[in-house]
MOPAC internal coordinates of N, CA, C and O (Angstrom, degrees):
PM7 1SCF
backbone

  N    0.0000 0     0.00 0     0.00 0    0    0    0
  C    1.5288 1     0.00 0     0.00 0    1    0    0
  C    1.5516 1   106.49 1     0.00 0    2    1    0
  O    1.2310 1   121.44 1   -43.68 1    3    2    1
  N    1.3909 1   114.84 1   136.32 1    3    2    1
  C    1.3695 1   119.66 1   177.35 1    5    3    2
  C    1.4589 1   110.54 1   -63.11 1    6    5    3
  O    1.2310 1   119.14 1   -38.78 1    7    6    5
  N    1.3854 1   119.25 1   141.22 1    7    6    5
  C    1.4927 1   123.03 1  -176.23 1    9    7    6
  C    1.5143 1   108.58 1   -68.61 1   10    9    7
  O    1.2310 1   117.41 1   140.14 1   11   10    9
  N    1.2567 1   122.53 1   -39.86 1   11   10    9
  C    1.4828 1   125.11 1   175.37 1   13   11   10
  C    1.4318 1   109.16 1   -58.72 1   14   13   11
  O    1.2310 1   117.00 1   137.45 1   15   14   13
  N    1.2423 1   123.32 1   -42.55 1   15   14   13
  C    1.4727 1   127.78 1  -178.58 1   17   15   14
  C    1.4077 1   109.18 1   -67.59 1   18   17   15
  O    1.2310 1   118.13 1   140.29 1   19   18   17
  N    1.3983 1   121.16 1   -39.71 1   19   18   17
  C    1.4779 1   129.19 1   179.59 1   21   19   18
  C    1.6473 1   104.30 1   -65.01 1   22   21   19
  O    1.2310 1   119.39 1   135.90 1   23   22   21
  N    1.2165 1   118.77 1   -44.10 1   23   22   21
  C    1.3658 1   118.04 1  -175.92 1   25   23   22
  C    1.4800 1   114.60 1   -74.34 1   26   25   23
  O    1.2310 1   119.76 1   155.83 1   27   26   25
  N    1.3004 1   118.06 1   -24.17 1   27   26   25
  C    1.4528 1   127.49 1   173.18 1   29   27   26
  C    1.5187 1   106.00 1   -69.48 1   30   29   27
  O    1.2310 1   116.98 1   134.06 1   31   30   29
  N    1.2452 1   123.35 1   -45.94 1   31   30   29
  C    1.4360 1   126.43 1  -178.87 1   33   31   30
  C    1.4632 1   108.25 1   -67.53 1   34   33   31
  O    1.2310 1   116.78 1   133.76 1   35   34   33
  N    1.2098 1   123.72 1   -46.24 1   35   34   33
  C    1.3935 1   127.16 1   177.96 1   37   35   34
  C    1.5816 1   112.13 1   -57.57 1   38   37   35
  O    1.2310 1   122.60 1   133.26 1   39   38   37
  N    1.3889 1   112.62 1   -46.74 1   39   38   37
  C    1.4229 1   118.20 1   178.91 1   41   39   38
  C    1.5668 1   109.80 1   -65.58 1   42   41   39
  O    1.2310 1   119.03 1   141.93 1   43   42   41
  N    1.2141 1   119.45 1   -38.07 1   43   42   41
  C    1.5303 1   121.29 1  -177.71 1   45   43   42
  C    1.5413 1   105.94 1   -70.27 1   46   45   43
  O    1.2310 1   120.00 1   137.94 1   47   46   45
  N    1.3398 1   117.61 1   -42.06 1   47   46   45
  C    1.4592 1   114.70 1   177.25 1   49   47   46
  C    1.4613 1   120.26 1   -65.54 1   50   49   47
  O    1.2310 1   121.73 1   146.59 1   51   50   49
  N    1.3367 1   114.28 1   -33.41 1   51   50   49
  C    1.4987 1   118.55 1   174.28 1   53   51   50
  C    1.5673 1   109.17 1   -72.92 1   54   53   51
  O    1.2310 1   117.55 1   148.94 1   55   54   53
  N    1.2562 1   122.27 1   -31.06 1   55   54   53
  C    1.5279 1   122.07 1   177.90 1   57   55   54
  C    1.5944 1   109.36 1   -72.17 1   58   57   55
  O    1.2310 1   122.49 1   141.59 1   59   58   57
  N    1.3140 1   112.84 1   -38.41 1   59   58   57
  C    1.4903 1   111.43 1   173.22 1   61   59   58
  C    1.4306 1   114.71 1   -62.59 1   62   61   59
  O    1.2310 1   121.79 1   135.92 1   63   62   61
  N    1.3729 1   114.18 1   -44.08 1   63   62   61
  C    1.5736 1   117.30 1   179.53 1   65   63   62
  C    1.4612 1   110.68 1   -60.14 1   66   65   63
  O    1.2310 1   117.34 1   142.22 1   67   66   65
  N    1.3400 1   122.67 1   -37.78 1   67   66   65
  C    1.3587 1   128.69 1  -177.05 1   69   67   66
  C    1.6492 1   108.13 1   -71.87 1   70   69   67
  O    1.2310 1   120.29 1   143.91 1   71   70   69
  N    1.2986 1   117.05 1   -36.09 1   71   70   69
  C    1.4011 1   118.27 1   175.66 1   73   71   70
  C    1.4635 1   114.29 1   -67.63 1   74   73   71
  O    1.2310 1   121.83 1   140.12 1   75   74   73
  N    1.4508 1   114.10 1   -39.88 1   75   74   73
  C    1.4095 1   115.93 1   177.35 1   77   75   74
  C    1.6032 1   116.49 1   -67.66 1   78   77   75
  O    1.2310 1   120.68 1   145.22 1   79   78   77
  N    1.3621 1   116.30 1   -34.78 1   79   78   77
  C    1.4575 1   118.44 1   173.80 1   81   79   78
  C    1.6088 1   108.79 1   -65.45 1   82   81   79
  O    1.2310 1   120.75 1   138.70 1   83   82   81
  N    1.3070 1   116.17 1   -41.30 1   83   82   81
  C    1.5151 1   113.73 1   178.18 1   85   83   82
  C    1.4840 1   111.40 1   -64.24 1   86   85   83
  O    1.2310 1   119.29 1   145.53 1   87   86   85
  N    1.3698 1   118.95 1   -34.47 1   87   86   85
  C    1.4235 1   120.67 1   179.91 1   89   87   86
  C    1.5355 1   107.89 1   -68.53 1   90   89   87
  O    1.2310 1   119.92 1   136.75 1   91   90   89
  N    1.3186 1   117.75 1   -43.25 1   91   90   89
  C    1.5132 1   118.83 1  -178.81 1   93   91   90
  C    1.5690 1   107.75 1   -60.84 1   94   93   91
  O    1.2310 1   118.67 1   131.42 1   95   94   93
  N    1.2382 1   120.14 1   -48.58 1   95   94   93
  C    1.5508 1   123.56 1   176.79 1   97   95   94
  C    1.5073 1   110.74 1   -52.84 1   98   97   95
  O    1.2310 1   120.80 1   137.01 1   99   98   97
  N    1.3449 1   116.07 1   -42.99 1   99   98   97
  C    1.5476 1   120.67 1  -176.60 1  101   99   98
  C    1.4970 1   107.39 1   -69.82 1  102  101   99
  O    1.2310 1   120.03 1   143.68 1  103  102  101
  N    1.2491 1   117.56 1   -36.32 1  103  102  101
  C    1.4832 1   117.59 1  -178.45 1  105  103  102
  C    1.5792 1   110.18 1   -72.29 1  106  105  103
  O    1.2310 1   121.75 1   148.10 1  107  106  105
  N    1.3028 1   114.25 1   -31.90 1  107  106  105
  C    1.5351 1   120.65 1  -178.02 1  109  107  106
  C    1.6016 1   104.66 1   -72.72 1  110  109  107
  O    1.2310 1   120.85 1   144.21 1  111  110  109
  N    1.2760 1   115.98 1   -35.79 1  111  110  109
  C    1.5531 1   122.12 1  -171.40 1  113  111  110
  C    1.6162 1    97.94 1   -74.53 1  114  113  111
  O    1.2310 1   117.28 1   136.08 1  115  114  113
  N    1.3026 1   122.78 1   -43.92 1  115  114  113
  C    1.5687 1   123.19 1  -168.96 1  117  115  114
  C    1.4761 1   100.55 1   -76.75 1  118  117  115
  O    1.2310 1   112.68 1   150.48 1  119  118  117
  N    1.2792 1   131.42 1   -29.52 1  119  118  117
  C    1.3435 1   130.05 1  -179.54 1  121  119  118
  C    1.5742 1   117.00 1   -77.87 1  122  121  119
  O    1.2310 1   120.40 1   168.06 1  123  122  121
  N    1.2990 1   116.84 1   -11.94 1  123  122  121
  C    1.5335 1   122.07 1  -171.44 1  125  123  122
  C    1.5549 1   105.86 1   -62.44 1  126  125  123
  O    1.2310 1   118.29 1   135.02 1  127  126  125
  N    1.2486 1   120.86 1   -44.98 1  127  126  125
  C    1.4734 1   122.80 1  -175.55 1  129  127  126
  C    1.5954 1   109.68 1   -64.71 1  130  129  127
  O    1.2310 1   121.25 1   143.76 1  131  130  129
  N    1.2970 1   115.22 1   -36.24 1  131  130  129
  C    1.4413 1   117.15 1  -179.86 1  133  131  130
  C    1.5492 1   112.29 1   -78.72 1  134  133  131
  O    1.2310 1   121.55 1   147.03 1  135  134  133
  N    1.3804 1   114.64 1   -32.97 1  135  134  133
  C    1.5759 1   115.39 1   173.57 1  137  135  134
  C    1.6548 1   104.79 1   -70.31 1  138  137  135
  O    1.2310 1   118.46 1   135.66 1  139  138  137
  N    1.2212 1   120.54 1   -44.34 1  139  138  137
  C    1.4541 1   121.13 1   176.90 1  141  139  138
  C    1.4527 1   113.96 1   -50.55 1  142  141  139
  O    1.2310 1   119.30 1   134.17 1  143  142  141
  N    1.3344 1   118.95 1   -45.83 1  143  142  141
  C    1.5210 1   119.47 1   178.54 1  145  143  142
  C    1.4180 1   110.08 1   -75.11 1  146  145  143
  O    1.2310 1   114.31 1   146.80 1  147  146  145
  N    1.3583 1   128.38 1   -33.20 1  147  146  145
  C    1.3498 1   125.47 1  -179.51 1  149  147  146
  C    1.4695 1   111.66 1   -73.46 1  150  149  147
  O    1.2310 1   118.61 1   144.87 1  151  150  149
  N    1.3071 1   120.25 1   -35.13 1  151  150  149
  C    1.4316 1   122.41 1  -174.86 1  153  151  150
  C    1.6101 1   110.93 1   -99.39 1  154  153  151
  O    1.2310 1   120.52 1  -174.97 1  155  154  153
  N    1.2675 1   116.61 1     5.03 1  155  154  153
  C    1.4414 1   122.13 1  -174.89 1  157  155  154
  C    1.5798 1   114.90 1    46.48 1  158  157  155
  O    1.2310 1   119.92 1  -130.16 1  159  158  157
  N    1.2065 1   117.75 1    49.84 1  159  158  157
  C    1.4293 1   120.46 1  -170.66 1  161  159  158
  C    1.5326 1   101.56 1  -112.93 1  162  161  159
  O    1.2310 1   125.28 1   -30.51 1  163  162  161
  N    1.4139 1   107.47 1   149.49 1  163  162  161
  C    1.4577 1   116.63 1   172.80 1  165  163  162
  C    1.5120 1   113.73 1   -70.62 1  166  165  163
  O    1.2310 1   119.18 1   -13.09 1  167  166  165
  N    1.3357 1   119.17 1   166.91 1  167  166  165
  C    1.4310 1   128.41 1  -177.61 1  169  167  166
  C    1.5747 1   108.51 1   -56.11 1  170  169  167
  O    1.2310 1   122.73 1   128.02 1  171  170  169
  N    1.4288 1   112.38 1   -51.98 1  171  170  169
  C    1.3919 1   115.85 1  -179.56 1  173  171  170
  C    1.5000 1   116.20 1   -61.24 1  174  173  171
  O    1.2310 1   120.40 1   144.99 1  175  174  173
  N    1.3556 1   116.84 1   -35.01 1  175  174  173
  C    1.4570 1   121.26 1   175.24 1  177  175  174
  C    1.4913 1   117.15 1   -68.67 1  178  177  175
  O    1.2310 1   121.17 1   144.90 1  179  178  177
  N    1.3051 1   115.36 1   -35.10 1  179  178  177
  C    1.4817 1   116.79 1  -178.02 1  181  179  178
  C    1.5728 1   111.49 1   -84.81 1  182  181  179
  O    1.2310 1   122.06 1   160.81 1  183  182  181
  N    1.3594 1   113.66 1   -19.19 1  183  182  181
  C    1.5446 1   109.08 1   172.46 1  185  183  182
  C    1.3730 1   114.05 1   -66.40 1  186  185  183
  O    1.2310 1   116.67 1   160.39 1  187  186  185
  N    1.3059 1   123.94 1   -19.61 1  187  186  185
  C    1.4517 1   126.12 1   179.06 1  189  187  186
  C    1.5667 1   106.81 1   -69.42 1  190  189  187
  O    1.2310 1   118.60 1   156.74 1  191  190  189
  N    1.2984 1   120.27 1   -23.26 1  191  190  189
  C    1.4388 1   119.85 1   172.43 1  193  191  190
  C    1.5737 1   111.13 1   -63.89 1  194  193  191
  O    1.2310 1   124.92 1   127.56 1  195  194  193
  N    1.2600 1   108.16 1   -52.44 1  195  194  193
  C    1.6447 1   113.71 1   178.22 1  197  195  194
  C    1.6037 1   106.92 1   -59.74 1  198  197  195
  O    1.2310 1   120.16 1   133.22 1  199  198  197
  N    1.3354 1   117.30 1   -46.78 1  199  198  197
  C    1.4817 1   119.41 1   175.04 1  201  199  198
  C    1.4873 1   118.22 1   -51.60 1  202  201  199
  O    1.2310 1   121.34 1   135.60 1  203  202  201
  N    1.3671 1   115.05 1   -44.40 1  203  202  201
  C    1.4457 1   118.99 1   178.61 1  205  203  202
  C    1.4694 1   112.35 1   -70.92 1  206  205  203
  O    1.2310 1   120.44 1   145.68 1  207  206  205
  N    1.3639 1   116.76 1   -34.32 1  207  206  205
  C    1.4171 1   122.65 1   177.47 1  209  207  206
  C    1.6148 1   110.52 1   -66.50 1  210  209  207
  O    1.2310 1   120.38 1   138.30 1  211  210  209
  N    1.2895 1   116.87 1   -41.70 1  211  210  209
  C    1.3562 1   116.78 1   177.85 1  213  211  210
  C    1.5638 1   116.85 1   -70.74 1  214  213  211
  O    1.2310 1   122.33 1   147.14 1  215  214  213
  N    1.3586 1   113.15 1   -32.86 1  215  214  213
  C    1.4917 1   113.83 1   174.77 1  217  215  214
  C    1.4895 1   109.93 1   -75.71 1  218  217  215
  O    1.2310 1   117.66 1   150.13 1  219  218  217
  N    1.3355 1   122.06 1   -29.87 1  219  218  217
  C    1.4798 1   115.74 1   178.23 1  221  219  218
  C    1.5532 1   119.17 1   -86.04 1  222  221  219
  O    1.2310 1   120.57 1   168.79 1  223  222  221
  N    1.2846 1   116.51 1   -11.21 1  223  222  221
  C    1.5117 1   123.32 1   174.26 1  225  223  222
  C    1.5153 1   112.72 1   -62.51 1  226  225  223
  O    1.2310 1   117.50 1   132.17 1  227  226  225
  N    1.3815 1   122.37 1   -47.83 1  227  226  225
  C    1.4387 1   123.12 1  -177.41 1  229  227  226
  C    1.6023 1   108.44 1   -65.65 1  230  229  227
  O    1.2310 1   122.39 1   147.63 1  231  230  229
  N    1.4021 1   113.02 1   -32.37 1  231  230  229
  C    1.4980 1   109.54 1  -177.84 1  233  231  230
  C    1.6319 1   116.59 1   -77.01 1  234  233  231
  O    1.2310 1   126.09 1   169.06 1  235  234  233
  N    1.4715 1   105.90 1   -10.94 1  235  234  233
  C    1.5086 1   108.69 1   176.54 1  237  235  234
  C    1.5344 1   112.41 1   -94.85 1  238  237  235
  O    1.2310 1   121.00 1   166.34 1  239  238  237
  N    1.2955 1   115.69 1   -13.66 1  239  238  237
  C    1.5172 1   124.02 1   178.74 1  241  239  238
  C    1.4755 1   108.18 1   -96.74 1  242  241  239
  O    1.2310 1   123.16 1   -60.94 1  243  242  241
  N    1.4514 1   111.55 1   119.06 1  243  242  241
  C    1.5738 1   108.56 1   178.17 1  245  243  242
  C    1.4644 1   113.90 1   -70.05 1  246  245  243
  O    1.2310 1   119.32 1   -35.27 1  247  246  245
  N    1.2903 1   118.90 1   144.73 1  247  246  245
  C    1.5019 1   120.75 1   170.98 1  249  247  246
  C    1.4113 1   116.36 1   -65.86 1  250  249  247
  O    1.2310 1   118.05 1   -42.42 1  251  250  249
  N    1.3088 1   121.31 1   137.58 1  251  250  249
  C    1.3843 1   122.98 1  -175.03 1  253  251  250
  C    1.5959 1   107.25 1   -74.83 1  254  253  251
  O    1.2310 1   122.63 1   -37.69 1  255  254  253
  N    1.2282 1   112.57 1   142.31 1  255  254  253
  C    1.3532 1   123.35 1   179.28 1  257  255  254
  C    1.6367 1   117.98 1    71.14 1  258  257  255
  O    1.2310 1   125.75 1  -168.17 1  259  258  257
  N    1.4314 1   106.56 1    11.83 1  259  258  257
  C    1.5819 1   112.87 1  -177.89 1  261  259  258
  C    1.4493 1   111.53 1   -82.07 1  262  261  259
  O    1.2310 1   120.10 1   180.00 1  263  262  261

């Protein structure tokens, strides 16, 4: 396989993974109000959901070149 093509495939794959992570974080942010109402939680309590999500996301994504 051509090295230029291989680099393009790797770059496209990394960009798609980044877009999906951003989409996941956006969905979690939008859902916070709904979760707060459903769980009858205060704002400071429900922000822990987002904090835990943001901490768990990098551990689920493999580091490139590792």
